[in-house]
DRENMI-398298 format. One record per residue (C-alpha): x, y negated, z negated; residue number from 1. Coordinates in nm, 2 decimals. Each point is the difference from the previous one (the first is absolute). Layout:
N
[[X,Y,Z],NUM]
...
***
This chain:
155
[[4.88,1.66,-14.40],1]
[[-0.32,0.13,0.07],2]
[[0.05,0.35,-0.11],3]
[[-0.34,0.13,-0.20],4]
[[-0.21,-0.24,0.16],5]
[[-0.28,0.14,0.23],6]
[[0.05,-0.21,0.30],7]
[[0.01,0.24,0.27],8]
[[-0.37,-0.06,0.10],9]
[[0.01,-0.37,-0.04],10]
[[0.05,-0.31,0.21],11]
[[0.28,-0.19,-0.18],12]
[[0.08,-0.37,0.06],13]
[[0.29,-0.19,-0.17],14]
[[0.08,-0.38,-0.01],15]
[[0.32,-0.15,0.06],16]
[[0.21,-0.05,-0.32],17]
[[-0.11,-0.31,-0.19],18]
[[0.25,-0.27,0.02],19]
[[-0.08,-0.12,-0.37],20]
[[-0.20,0.10,-0.30],21]
[[-0.35,0.07,0.06],22]
[[-0.30,0.09,-0.20],23]
[[-0.26,0.24,0.14],24]
[[-0.32,-0.05,-0.22],25]
[[-0.36,0.06,0.03],26]
[[-0.23,0.21,0.19],27]
[[0.13,0.12,0.35],28]
[[-0.25,0.04,0.27],29]
[[-0.02,0.17,0.33],30]
[[-0.18,-0.09,0.33],31]
[[0.01,0.33,0.23],32]
[[-0.16,0.01,0.34],33]
[[-0.03,0.37,0.09],34]
[[-0.19,0.23,0.23],35]
[[-0.04,0.36,-0.12],36]
[[-0.19,0.32,0.10],37]
[[-0.16,0.02,-0.35],38]
[[-0.28,-0.16,-0.21],39]
[[0.23,-0.06,-0.30],40]
[[0.34,0.05,-0.15],41]
[[0.20,-0.09,-0.31],42]
[[0.29,-0.23,0.04],43]
[[0.30,-0.04,-0.25],44]
[[0.23,-0.29,-0.01],45]
[[0.31,-0.03,-0.21],46]
[[0.22,-0.30,-0.04],47]
[[0.36,0.06,-0.11],48]
[[0.27,-0.22,-0.09],49]
[[0.34,0.11,0.21],50]
[[0.31,-0.09,-0.21],51]
[[0.33,-0.09,0.19],52]
[[0.13,0.36,-0.10],53]
[[-0.27,0.17,0.16],54]
[[-0.22,0.07,-0.31],55]
[[-0.36,-0.01,0.07],56]
[[-0.22,-0.13,-0.30],57]
[[-0.40,0.04,0.01],58]
[[-0.15,-0.33,-0.03],59]
[[-0.35,0.07,0.07],60]
[[-0.25,0.29,0.11],61]
[[-0.36,0.00,0.11],62]
[[-0.22,0.24,0.21],63]
[[-0.35,-0.08,0.12],64]
[[-0.27,0.20,0.21],65]
[[-0.02,-0.22,0.34],66]
[[-0.38,0.04,-0.03],67]
[[-0.02,-0.18,-0.34],68]
[[0.27,-0.29,0.08],69]
[[-0.26,-0.26,0.09],70]
[[-0.22,0.04,-0.27],71]
[[0.07,0.29,-0.30],72]
[[-0.37,0.01,-0.08],73]
[[-0.09,0.10,0.35],74]
[[0.10,0.22,0.24],75]
[[0.07,-0.08,0.37],76]
[[0.13,0.27,0.23],77]
[[0.25,-0.06,0.27],78]
[[-0.09,0.04,0.35],79]
[[0.22,0.27,0.17],80]
[[0.15,-0.12,0.31],81]
[[-0.05,-0.38,-0.05],82]
[[0.25,-0.25,-0.12],83]
[[-0.08,-0.12,-0.37],84]
[[0.12,-0.20,-0.26],85]
[[0.07,0.10,-0.34],86]
[[0.10,-0.24,-0.28],87]
[[0.14,0.15,-0.31],88]
[[0.08,-0.22,-0.31],89]
[[0.22,0.18,-0.26],90]
[[-0.17,0.05,-0.36],91]
[[0.32,-0.03,-0.19],92]
[[0.20,-0.30,-0.02],93]
[[0.38,0.02,0.01],94]
[[0.29,-0.26,-0.11],95]
[[0.36,0.05,0.04],96]
[[0.29,-0.23,0.08],97]
[[0.20,0.13,0.28],98]
[[0.37,-0.09,0.04],99]
[[0.16,-0.15,0.31],100]
[[0.08,0.27,0.22],101]
[[-0.32,0.21,-0.09],102]
[[-0.24,0.11,0.27],103]
[[-0.38,0.10,-0.05],104]
[[-0.09,0.34,0.17],105]
[[-0.39,0.05,0.07],106]
[[-0.10,0.37,0.05],107]
[[-0.35,0.09,0.16],108]
[[-0.11,0.35,0.00],109]
[[-0.33,0.20,0.02],110]
[[-0.07,0.19,-0.33],111]
[[-0.01,0.36,0.10],112]
[[0.21,0.20,-0.25],113]
[[-0.06,0.24,-0.26],114]
[[-0.11,-0.12,-0.34],115]
[[-0.22,-0.27,0.14],116]
[[-0.35,0.00,0.13],117]
[[0.02,0.02,0.39],118]
[[-0.21,-0.18,0.22],119]
[[-0.05,0.20,0.34],120]
[[-0.19,-0.29,0.14],121]
[[-0.34,0.14,0.06],122]
[[-0.18,-0.28,-0.15],123]
[[-0.18,0.24,-0.26],124]
[[0.08,-0.03,-0.36],125]
[[0.36,0.07,-0.01],126]
[[-0.05,0.25,-0.29],127]
[[-0.18,0.22,0.19],128]
[[0.23,0.03,0.30],129]
[[0.24,0.29,0.05],130]
[[0.26,0.06,0.24],131]
[[-0.25,0.19,0.22],132]
[[-0.17,-0.33,0.05],133]
[[0.31,-0.17,0.13],134]
[[-0.01,0.06,0.36],135]
[[0.24,-0.16,0.25],136]
[[0.30,-0.16,-0.19],137]
[[0.00,-0.35,-0.10],138]
[[0.11,-0.24,0.26],139]
[[0.09,-0.35,-0.06],140]
[[0.09,-0.30,0.20],141]
[[0.16,-0.28,-0.18],142]
[[-0.04,-0.33,0.16],143]
[[0.28,-0.25,0.00],144]
[[-0.19,-0.27,-0.17],145]
[[-0.03,0.19,-0.32],146]
[[0.17,-0.19,-0.30],147]
[[0.08,0.03,-0.36],148]
[[0.04,-0.30,-0.20],149]
[[0.21,0.02,-0.33],150]
[[-0.04,-0.33,-0.22],151]
[[0.38,-0.13,-0.05],152]
[[0.15,-0.33,-0.09],153]
[[0.35,-0.11,-0.12],154]
[[0.07,-0.07,-0.36],155]
***
């Protein structure tokens, strides 16, 4: 039951149902290999527990600016048109016992909605960018060796 969830502009991956109870606990990480036409972008990742009846329960959420992913103290802009590796580590931990039959879903999206600071990808300070600076629409190629690691173990 994803009604009310903002998944329309997301890439969503789901695990197979767990055969036994599983504990998801710790910080998730993402290793994303991408090619984009912009110098920066903001990536949001949300983890969900999907119950056997179809209910989605949010486990964790994090968004990060790709240019600060490697080092939050120093901005490193992306190279448009070149394949790059972006490693993200969640900043908030999660811990939940998932029952047999539950699944984990991972939603990945680019932050571009009203109410949030929008990164138009110019490489200038994001707070100074406007829609007039956006230029061509954002394009991303997601390479198949990208991965998400969700720490889990069996009780």
